[in-house]
C-alpha positions in Angstrom: -2.5 -16.4 57.4 -2.6 -12.8 58.7 -5.4 -11.1 56.8 -4.9 -7.7 55.3 -7.2 -4.8 56.4 -10.1 -4.7 55.8 -10.7 -8.5 56.4 -13.3 -9.2 53.8 -13.6 -11.7 51.0 -12.7 -9.8 47.8 -9.9 -7.7 49.2 -8.1 -10.6 50.8 -8.5 -12.9 47.8 -6.9 -10.2 45.6 -4.1 -9.8 48.1 -3.5 -13.6 48.1 -2.9 -13.7 44.4 -1.1 -10.3 43.9 0.9 -10.0 47.1 -0.3 -6.4 47.4 -1.9 -4.4 50.2 -5.5 -3.2 49.6 -4.4 0.4 49.4 -2.2 -0.6 46.5 -4.4 -3.0 44.5 -7.5 -1.0 45.2 -10.0 -3.7 46.1 -10.6 -2.2 49.5 -14.0 -3.9 50.4 -16.7 -6.2 49.1 -18.7 -3.1 48.5 -16.9 0.1 47.4 -17.1 3.3 45.5 -14.6 4.7 42.9 -14.9 8.5 42.9 -12.8 8.7 39.7 -15.2 6.5 37.6 -18.3 7.0 39.7 -18.7 3.2 39.7 -19.8 1.1 42.6 -18.4 -2.4 43.1 -20.7 -5.1 44.6 -20.0 -8.8 44.6 -23.0 -9.4 42.3 -22.2 -6.7 39.8 -19.2 -5.4 37.8 -17.3 -8.6 38.4 -16.2 -8.9 34.7 -15.0 -5.3 34.6 -11.2 -5.7 34.4 -10.8 -2.1 35.8 -11.3 -3.6 39.2 -8.6 -6.3 38.7 -5.6 -4.5 37.0 -2.6 -6.2 38.6 -0.7 -9.4 37.6 -1.6 -12.4 39.7 0.4 -15.5 40.6 -1.4 -17.5 38.0 -0.9 -15.0 35.2 2.8 -14.6 36.1 3.1 -18.4 36.1 1.7 -18.5 32.5 4.6 -16.2 31.4 7.1 -18.8 32.4 8.3 -21.4 29.8 5.9 -24.3 30.1 3.9 -22.7 32.8 0.2 -23.5 32.8 -2.3 -22.4 35.5 -5.7 -23.7 36.4 -8.4 -22.0 38.5 -11.8 -23.2 39.7 -14.3 -21.0 41.3 -12.1 -18.1 42.4 -14.3 -15.2 43.4 -13.1 -12.9 40.6 -14.0 -12.6 36.9 -12.8 -12.7 34.3 -9.6 -14.9 34.4 -7.8 -15.6 31.2 -5.4 -18.5 31.7 -4.9 -22.0 30.3 -7.7 -23.7 32.3 -10.4 -21.8 34.1 -13.9 -22.6 35.4 -16.0 -19.9 37.1 -17.6 -20.0 40.5 -20.7 -22.2 40.6 -22.4 -22.6 44.0 -24.3 -25.7 42.9 -21.1 -27.6 42.2 -19.9 -30.1 44.8 -16.5 -29.5 46.4 -15.4 -33.0 45.6 -16.1 -32.3 41.9 -13.9 -29.2 42.1 -11.1 -31.3 43.6 -11.5 -34.0 40.9 -11.4 -31.4 38.2 -8.2 -29.7 39.6 -6.4 -33.1 39.8 -7.4 -34.0 36.3 -5.7 -30.8 35.1 -2.6 -31.7 37.0 -2.6 -35.1 35.4 -3.4 -34.0 31.9 -1.2 -36.1 29.6 -0.8 -33.3 27.0 -1.0 -30.0 28.7 -0.8 -30.5 32.5 -0.9 -27.4 34.7 1.9 -26.7 37.2 -0.1 -24.3 39.3 -3.7 -24.5 40.5 -6.1 -22.6 42.7 -9.6 -23.5 43.9 -12.0 -21.8 46.2 -14.6 -23.3 48.6 -17.3 -21.1 50.0 -17.6 -23.1 53.2 -17.3 -22.8 56.1 -17.6 -19.1 55.4 -21.3 -19.2 54.4 -22.3 -21.2 57.4 -20.4 -18.9 59.7 -22.2 -15.9 58.4 -25.6 -17.6 58.6 -25.4 -19.1 62.1 -22.3 -17.7 63.8 -18.7 -19.1 64.1 -19.4 -20.9 67.4 -22.7 -22.6 66.4 -23.4 -26.3 66.1 -23.9 -25.9 62.4 -20.4 -24.4 62.1 -18.9 -27.3 64.0 -20.6 -29.7 61.7 -19.4 -27.8 58.6 -15.8 -27.6 59.8 -15.9 -31.3 60.3 -17.2 -31.8 56.7 -14.4 -29.5 55.4 -11.9 -31.5 57.3 -13.2 -34.6 55.6 -13.0 -32.9 52.3 -9.3 -32.0 52.9 -8.8 -35.7 53.8 -10.3 -36.6 50.4 -7.9 -34.3 48.6 -4.8 -35.6 50.6 -5.9 -39.2 49.8 -6.1 -38.4 46.1 -2.7 -36.9 46.2 -1.1 -39.8 48.1 -2.4 -42.4 45.7 -0.9 -40.5 42.7 2.9 -41.0 42.6 3.5 -37.9 40.4 1.5 -35.6 42.7 2.8 -37.2 45.9 6.4 -36.5 44.9 6.0 -33.1 43.2 2.9 -31.2 44.4 3.2 -28.5 47.1 -0.2 -27.9 48.8 -1.1 -24.6 50.5 -4.4 -24.5 52.5 -5.4 -21.0 53.6 -8.4 -18.7 54.2 -9.2 -15.2 53.2 -10.3 -13.9 56.7 -11.5 -15.0 60.1 -14.8 -14.5 61.9 -16.2 -13.4 65.2 -19.6 -13.7 66.9 -21.6 -10.5 66.7 -22.7 -9.1 70.0 -25.9 -7.1 70.6 -27.9 -8.5 67.6 -31.1 -7.6 69.5 -29.9 -4.0 69.7 -28.1 -3.2 66.4 -26.1 -0.1 65.8 -27.6 2.0 63.0 -25.5 4.6 61.2 -28.5 6.9 60.7 -28.8 7.3 64.5 -25.5 9.2 64.6 -25.2 11.1 61.3 -27.3 12.8 58.7 -27.4 10.4 55.8 -28.1 13.2 53.3 -24.6 14.5 54.0 -22.7 11.3 53.2 -22.4 8.2 51.0 -21.4 5.0 52.8 -19.9 1.8 51.5 -18.2 -1.3 52.9 -18.8 -4.2 55.2 -20.5 -3.9 58.6 -17.2 -3.9 60.6 -15.5 -1.3 58.4 -17.5 1.5 56.8 -16.1 3.9 54.3 -17.8 7.3 54.6 -17.6 9.8 51.7 -18.7 13.3 52.9 -20.5 15.2 50.1 -19.2 18.6 51.2 -15.7 19.0 52.6 -17.1 21.6 55.0 -19.0 18.9 56.8 -16.1 16.5 57.4 -15.3 17.6 60.9 -18.9 17.6 62.2 -19.6 14.2 60.5 -16.4 12.8 62.2 -17.6 14.2 65.6 -21.0 12.5 65.2 -19.5 9.2 64.0 -17.1 9.2 67.0 -20.2 8.8 69.2 -20.9 5.3 67.8 -20.1 2.8 70.6 -17.6 0.0 70.2 -16.0 1.8 67.2 -13.2 4.2 66.2 -13.6 6.8 63.5 -10.6 8.2 61.5 -10.1 10.7 58.8 -8.4 9.0 56.0 -5.0 10.6 56.6 -5.2 9.6 60.3 -5.8 5.9 59.8 -3.0 4.0 61.6 -0.1 3.1 59.3 -0.2 -0.6 60.4 -3.5 -1.0 58.5 -1.9 0.0 55.1 -5.3 1.5 54.4 -5.3 5.2 53.5 -3.4 5.7 50.2 -6.2 5.0 47.7 -9.0 7.2 46.4 -11.6 4.4 47.0 -11.0 4.7 50.8 -13.5 7.2 52.3 -12.9 10.6 53.8 -13.7 8.9 57.1 -13.4 5.2 58.0 -15.4 3.7 60.9 -13.8 0.6 62.4 -15.8 -1.5 64.8 -14.3 -3.5 67.7 -14.4 -7.3 67.2 -17.9 -8.6 67.8 -19.7 -5.4 66.6 -20.9 -4.1 63.4 -22.7 -1.0 61.9 -25.8 -1.4 59.9 -28.3 0.8 58.1 -31.9 1.0 58.9 -33.9 -1.5 56.8 -35.3 1.3 54.8 -31.8 2.3 53.5 -30.6 0.3 50.5 -27.2 1.7 49.7 -25.2 -0.4 52.2 -24.5 -4.0 51.4 -24.2 -6.5 54.2 -21.7 -9.2 53.3 
């Protein structure tokens, strides 16, 4: 899969199920600000506010078809109103999620004909220990065994073996962070009293409080090493990331392997 930009969890999950670029569906980061409503989206808050999830999804469209029934387990979005749905639960085993999904497909009265399930690994291990760590190698092996479990379950069920189409994908990739002993702090380059910042460490959306300060803020941000700063209207078209009000006045994009952080005393930037 080729991820949309920015390559973060919630934006790409919403693209997967809507087929829309982030500048269209509006989920432009895991942490974002909506200047129209003055609301802030974070993965732990506002998840049940349907204003963040306004577009039809593959499972809702399937439900509109005659006899169409969808089932979703653990997708990182709330709330989902379809025939069969169970929310994300980190304490639930991945095998249990698979068993539940297959039960829905095999329901003798109201079987589903579309299902989606989400596993938070190996993403979590990659964030914790890096994508090239021994822990990551072990987790990828465990995920491979989990996929084998699912395939075995399908192969032993004649109905599923003959009729089920299986798609395995991811929401984004991952790269090892360089210079962790010498982190890049946003406050070292710009006066934080002149801006509000949101996003994930590789892609930061900057809202400048006064339009008179945009040029000087851009000049200062352009000094950040291993990064490129753009005014919204100058963001390259290939990113499909400039035609939405939730995208900042300035966007700072880091090179692979680098990220921008806030000093620990700053709390308005969420590292995800």
